[in-house]
C-alpha positions in Angstrom: -60.0 121.6 179.1 -56.5 122.4 178.0 -54.4 125.5 178.5 -51.1 126.6 177.0 -48.8 128.0 179.7 -45.7 129.9 178.5 -42.5 128.6 180.1 -41.6 132.1 181.2 -44.6 132.2 183.6 -44.1 130.9 187.1 -44.5 127.2 187.7 -47.0 128.1 190.4 -49.4 129.2 187.7 -49.2 125.8 186.0 -49.7 124.1 189.4 -52.7 126.4 190.1 -54.3 125.5 186.7 -53.6 121.8 187.2 -55.2 121.9 190.7 -58.2 123.5 189.0 -58.5 120.5 186.7 -56.7 121.9 183.7 -53.5 120.9 181.9 -50.6 122.9 180.5 -48.8 122.3 177.2 -46.5 124.0 174.8 -46.5 127.6 173.6 -48.6 129.6 171.2 -46.8 128.3 168.1 -49.1 125.3 168.2 -52.1 127.5 168.1 -50.7 129.6 165.2 -49.8 126.5 163.2 -53.3 125.0 163.4 -56.6 127.0 163.5 -58.2 124.0 165.2 -55.3 123.7 167.6 -55.4 124.2 171.3 -56.9 127.2 173.0 -54.5 129.9 174.1 -55.0 132.1 177.2 -52.8 135.1 176.5 -51.7 136.9 179.7 -51.0 140.5 178.9 -50.3 142.0 182.3 -46.7 142.9 182.0 -44.2 142.1 184.7 -46.0 141.3 187.9 -45.4 139.5 191.1 -46.5 135.9 191.5 -49.2 136.6 194.1 -50.7 139.3 191.8 -50.6 137.0 188.8 -52.2 134.1 190.7 -54.8 136.5 192.1 -55.7 137.7 188.7 -56.0 134.2 187.3 -58.2 133.1 190.3 -60.5 136.1 189.6 -60.7 135.6 185.9 -60.7 131.8 185.5 -64.5 131.5 185.5 -64.7 134.0 182.7 -61.9 132.4 180.8 -63.7 129.0 181.0 -67.0 130.6 180.0 -65.4 132.2 176.9 -63.6 128.9 175.9 -66.8 126.9 176.3 -68.5 129.5 174.2 -66.1 128.8 171.3 -63.3 131.3 171.8 -59.9 129.9 170.7 -57.8 132.9 172.0 -58.6 134.6 175.3 -56.7 137.7 176.3 -56.3 138.6 179.9 -55.2 142.1 180.9 
């Protein structure tokens, strides 16, 4: 499975996703340019500390994966 990770997010998030077996790539423009393009996981949590961000991703990753496997192309995490 492939995720897009914005370059403004901490590298620790990309490392976490890679450790979970997922890859990171370029930003949302790829998704906007191609309806069949990569899946986007949109983090809308505002400014937050790295431990809180990683904790939220660890808690929601199973749901994110379920939604993507169910056909969602854009998953919003708040």
